[in-house]
Wavefront OBJ file of the C-alpha trace (Angstrom):
o trace
v 59.986 265.529 -73.720
v 60.527 263.863 -70.339
v 57.259 265.381 -69.083
v 55.375 263.891 -72.025
v 57.028 260.505 -71.417
v 55.900 260.389 -67.773
v 52.436 261.885 -68.365
v 50.601 258.503 -68.604
v 52.171 257.402 -65.314
v 51.194 260.665 -63.605
v 47.636 260.345 -64.895
v 47.440 256.769 -63.630
v 48.612 257.818 -60.163
v 46.145 260.706 -60.043
v 43.238 258.498 -61.142
v 44.212 255.855 -58.577
v 44.288 258.434 -55.808
v 40.922 259.825 -56.890
v 39.369 256.345 -56.810
v 40.889 255.674 -53.389
v 39.188 258.769 -51.987
v 35.733 258.368 -53.513
v 33.395 260.550 -51.430
v 30.333 258.981 -49.800
v 27.052 260.879 -49.587
v 24.057 258.642 -48.841
v 20.727 259.169 -47.091
v 17.842 256.886 -46.132
v 14.677 257.392 -44.029
v 14.709 255.493 -40.724
v 12.250 254.872 -37.923
v 13.172 256.421 -34.531
v 13.950 252.967 -33.072
v 15.462 251.401 -36.193
v 18.117 248.683 -35.988
v 21.182 249.734 -37.963
v 23.941 247.316 -38.978
v 27.380 248.691 -39.935
v 30.428 246.766 -41.146
v 33.889 247.999 -42.181
v 37.152 246.060 -42.578
v 39.730 248.853 -42.748
v 39.647 252.569 -42.013
v 37.419 254.241 -39.438
v 33.793 254.354 -38.289
v 32.150 257.269 -36.484
v 28.473 257.141 -35.499
v 26.757 260.256 -34.129
v 23.166 260.487 -32.911
v 20.785 263.190 -34.106
v 17.074 264.016 -33.810
v 16.164 263.243 -37.426
v 14.378 260.087 -38.588
v 17.032 259.558 -41.191
v 20.399 257.871 -41.662
v 23.123 259.884 -43.360
v 26.437 258.357 -44.416
v 29.454 260.474 -45.329
v 33.170 259.803 -45.527
v 35.266 258.258 -48.272
v 35.385 254.845 -49.908
v 38.705 252.997 -50.029
v 40.321 251.704 -53.193
v 39.114 248.232 -54.114
v 35.756 248.623 -52.352
v 32.475 248.130 -54.146
v 30.087 251.092 -54.443
v 28.376 251.590 -51.092
v 24.602 251.473 -50.623
v 22.190 251.570 -47.693
v 20.221 248.342 -47.722
v 17.069 247.256 -45.940
v 13.996 249.253 -44.956
v 13.179 252.038 -42.516
v 13.116 249.635 -39.565
v 16.343 247.750 -40.296
v 19.120 249.309 -42.346
v 22.490 247.879 -43.383
v 25.670 249.724 -44.357
v 28.397 247.242 -45.298
v 31.731 247.895 -47.010
v 32.452 245.069 -49.460
v 35.269 244.373 -51.937
v 34.661 244.744 -55.648
v 33.550 241.521 -57.250
v 31.806 240.326 -54.126
v 33.370 238.568 -51.167
v 32.621 236.302 -48.274
v 29.547 236.901 -46.186
v 31.385 236.278 -42.923
v 33.292 239.306 -41.666
v 36.107 237.152 -40.260
v 36.520 235.371 -43.614
v 38.226 238.303 -45.229
v 39.722 236.591 -48.330
v 40.331 239.543 -50.636
v 38.779 242.081 -48.295
v 42.141 242.915 -46.693
v 43.443 244.211 -50.033
v 40.989 247.129 -49.896
v 42.144 250.612 -49.018
v 40.932 252.435 -45.918
v 37.263 253.411 -45.894
v 36.037 256.170 -43.582
v 32.374 255.986 -42.566
v 30.816 259.012 -40.873
v 27.226 258.202 -39.928
v 24.400 260.225 -38.403
v 21.555 258.064 -37.083
v 18.359 258.504 -35.005
v 19.402 258.733 -31.346
v 16.955 255.998 -30.279
v 18.232 253.447 -32.799
v 19.890 250.128 -31.952
v 23.333 249.434 -33.427
v 25.131 246.295 -34.606
v 28.689 247.216 -35.606
v 31.466 244.972 -36.958
v 34.954 246.379 -37.561
v 38.321 244.721 -38.123
v 41.141 247.240 -38.390
v 39.031 250.332 -37.877
v 38.735 252.546 -34.780
v 35.106 253.055 -33.750
v 33.465 256.042 -32.073
v 29.787 256.192 -31.029
v 28.325 259.374 -29.521
v 24.954 260.493 -28.219
v 22.828 257.346 -28.609
v 19.924 257.214 -26.154
v 17.575 254.246 -25.779
v 18.623 251.489 -28.168
v 20.843 248.466 -27.643
v 24.439 248.552 -28.904
v 26.457 245.524 -30.017
v 30.073 245.768 -31.256
v 32.577 243.243 -32.599
v 36.112 244.590 -33.121
v 39.533 243.075 -33.835
v 42.270 245.690 -33.540
v 40.708 249.139 -33.384
v 39.932 251.246 -30.312
v 36.250 251.239 -29.378
v 34.881 254.393 -27.751
v 31.197 254.550 -26.817
v 29.394 257.477 -25.195
v 25.752 256.455 -24.963
v 22.771 255.749 -22.756
v 21.717 252.197 -23.492
v 19.826 249.365 -21.780
v 22.394 246.856 -23.074
v 25.951 247.366 -24.309
v 27.861 244.383 -25.683
v 31.455 244.730 -26.917
v 33.850 241.961 -27.988
v 37.361 243.134 -28.895
v 40.674 241.359 -29.509
v 43.430 243.952 -29.149
v 41.717 247.328 -28.995
v 40.886 249.280 -25.858
v 37.188 249.539 -24.939
v 36.176 252.907 -23.491
v 32.615 253.365 -22.208
v 30.851 256.486 -20.943
v 27.282 257.720 -20.674
v 25.293 254.933 -18.966
v 24.982 251.212 -19.736
v 22.318 249.557 -17.580
v 23.681 246.168 -18.596
v 27.201 245.830 -19.994
v 29.014 242.799 -21.432
v 32.566 243.909 -22.275
v 35.281 241.512 -23.411
v 38.793 242.094 -24.715
v 41.986 240.058 -25.022
v 44.876 242.524 -24.814
v 43.103 245.868 -24.740
v 42.039 247.803 -21.650
v 38.461 248.159 -20.431
v 37.638 251.639 -19.129
v 34.040 251.759 -17.905
v 33.242 254.542 -15.407
v 29.427 254.597 -15.735
v 28.121 251.053 -15.454
v 24.562 250.292 -14.437
v 23.111 247.481 -12.344
v 24.516 244.505 -14.291
v 27.991 244.017 -15.749
v 30.208 241.224 -17.044
v 33.799 242.312 -17.776
v 36.494 239.979 -19.122
v 40.069 240.553 -20.263
v 43.293 238.549 -20.583
v 46.150 241.045 -20.299
v 44.430 244.407 -20.381
v 43.703 246.452 -17.282
v 40.166 247.112 -16.076
v 38.955 250.349 -14.497
v 35.248 250.271 -13.684
v 32.794 252.306 -11.608
v 29.048 252.568 -11.211
v 26.285 250.557 -9.645
v 24.730 249.930 -7.279
v 25.256 246.482 -8.801
v 22.689 243.750 -8.750
v 25.123 241.412 -10.478
v 28.759 242.186 -11.284
v 31.177 239.607 -12.722
v 34.816 240.296 -13.602
v 37.647 238.016 -14.706
v 41.219 238.734 -15.804
v 44.459 236.806 -16.258
v 47.260 239.359 -15.936
v 45.567 242.738 -16.103
v 45.247 244.976 -13.049
v 41.767 245.831 -11.762
v 40.429 248.999 -10.141
v 36.770 248.817 -9.120
v 34.700 251.537 -7.457
v 31.025 251.059 -6.674
v 28.366 249.681 -4.357
v 25.939 246.790 -4.126
v 22.194 246.786 -4.600
v 20.250 244.940 -1.902
v 20.985 241.216 -2.334
v 23.402 242.078 -5.115
v 26.650 240.245 -5.821
v 30.202 240.983 -6.961
v 32.381 238.126 -8.235
v 36.015 238.741 -9.249
v 38.601 236.215 -10.432
v 42.212 237.249 -11.192
v 45.317 235.196 -11.937
v 48.304 237.545 -11.639
v 46.842 241.028 -11.862
v 46.492 243.255 -8.808
v 42.915 243.956 -7.678
v 41.747 247.038 -5.796
v 38.103 247.377 -4.748
v 36.583 250.485 -3.201
v 33.086 250.201 -1.733
v 30.890 252.538 0.387
v 31.248 252.555 4.158
v 27.523 251.663 4.285
v 28.212 248.324 2.564
v 25.967 245.409 3.518
v 27.563 242.172 2.319
v 29.147 238.882 3.209
v 32.744 239.146 1.982
v 34.925 236.194 1.036
v 38.362 236.979 -0.415
v 41.448 234.838 -0.882
v 44.897 235.024 -2.463
v 47.380 232.200 -2.975
v 50.607 234.220 -3.021
v 49.525 237.849 -3.284
v 49.219 240.338 -0.438
v 45.637 240.608 0.886
v 44.482 243.638 2.863
v 40.977 244.835 3.785
v 39.272 247.645 5.700
v 36.542 245.124 6.579
v 37.104 242.118 8.845
v 40.341 240.372 9.698
v 42.656 238.724 7.174
v 44.012 235.325 8.260
v 47.080 233.470 7.016
v 46.832 229.787 6.130
v 48.416 227.504 8.738
v 49.899 225.158 6.166
v 51.311 226.571 2.950
v 51.039 229.993 1.388
v 47.924 232.043 1.055
v 45.628 234.331 2.994
v 41.880 234.581 3.393
v 39.177 236.979 4.515
v 35.652 236.145 5.683
v 33.611 239.067 6.979
v 29.953 239.835 7.664
v 29.339 243.559 7.091
v 26.220 245.666 7.698
v 23.727 242.833 7.907
v 25.213 240.916 4.955
v 22.398 241.601 2.509
v 24.723 241.207 -0.500
v 27.742 239.112 -1.424
v 31.328 239.865 -2.499
v 33.573 237.014 -3.633
v 37.145 237.734 -4.803
v 39.930 235.288 -5.657
v 43.445 236.075 -6.851
v 46.376 233.738 -7.410
v 49.534 235.864 -7.336
v 48.153 239.379 -7.589
v 47.766 241.676 -4.575
v 44.238 242.350 -3.334
v 42.972 245.474 -1.580
v 39.403 246.034 -0.320
v 38.970 249.652 0.669
v 36.215 251.595 2.440
v 35.231 254.723 0.550
v 35.654 257.892 2.641
l 1 2 3 4 5 6 7 8 9 10 11 12 13 14 15 16 17 18 19 20 21 22 23 24 25 26 27 28 29 30 31 32 33 34 35 36 37 38 39 40 41 42 43 44 45 46 47 48 49 50 51 52 53 54 55 56 57 58 59 60 61 62 63 64 65 66 67 68 69 70 71 72 73 74 75 76 77 78 79 80 81 82 83 84 85 86 87 88 89 90 91 92 93 94 95 96 97 98 99 100 101 102 103 104 105 106 107 108 109 110 111 112 113 114 115 116 117 118 119 120 121 122 123 124 125 126 127 128 129 130 131 132 133 134 135 136 137 138 139 140 141 142 143 144 145 146 147 148 149 150 151 152 153 154 155 156 157 158 159 160 161 162 163 164 165 166 167 168 169 170 171 172 173 174 175 176 177 178 179 180 181 182 183 184 185 186 187 188 189 190 191 192 193 194 195 196 197 198 199 200 201 202 203 204 205 206 207 208 209 210 211 212 213 214 215 216 217 218 219 220 221 222 223 224 225 226 227 228 229 230 231 232 233 234 235 236 237 238 239 240 241 242 243 244 245 246 247 248 249 250 251 252 253 254 255 256 257 258 259 260 261 262 263 264 265 266 267 268 269 270 271 272 273 274 275 276 277 278 279 280 281 282 283 284 285 286 287 288 289 290 291 292 293 294 295 296 297 298 299 300 301 302
């Protein structure tokens, strides 16, 4: 008798769980260089490149989400997770969107496509893209990108940004997450508040980096007439450059310890602080580094 009494409740729970795990199986033709827009509020997004002129979407749809569809045409496709009953068009204006269950999106896309991805509380992984531009906006999920791209742009609030492959131009910004970028191309702009930055690559034509309290480790060289500009408040900065460096170096620290394998560091006569001005290898490029309280090291690569 007790089993009969609880049967409606058990059925309700089972139906709810089934709806929360609604499988996704969608396909749409796509041009080799299509622009593909993806948006997900909660869950996970994985995007993998393949050699087909087609977009395939798998995964599972979270409870409270509207049925998913691939919109647009072969040149510009859109995959957007929305709440049932509609919702705001702006991805930051969540309203009822945050009541949805987790949605997992597993996409396969043409490897030469360009990507525009917006995620809120959803880790993002991108693998194997080759040729198209990639733009990402993320709030709290980790962003991991392994791709060859002419331009990579990532804006993140609290998630770590991890880049590999090759980004000829990279604009990477995060508030409290780390930036790990070992394969940067000729142009880069890296910004963080409290996260650490580890970056390598080049030779750089233009490299800009700013941080408030995160530590910085930089390893790379300069293109002819290239420039490196670094600004740090309290984070330690360590720069490693080739012995064949050709650059005019200006570095200063208000209260941090400044050391360099190039030139001679001088202490200020009045008040705290130290400074370095050095002409190296013909001074065809420029390196400018300023820290307030963080230590600064400029090292010659063996």
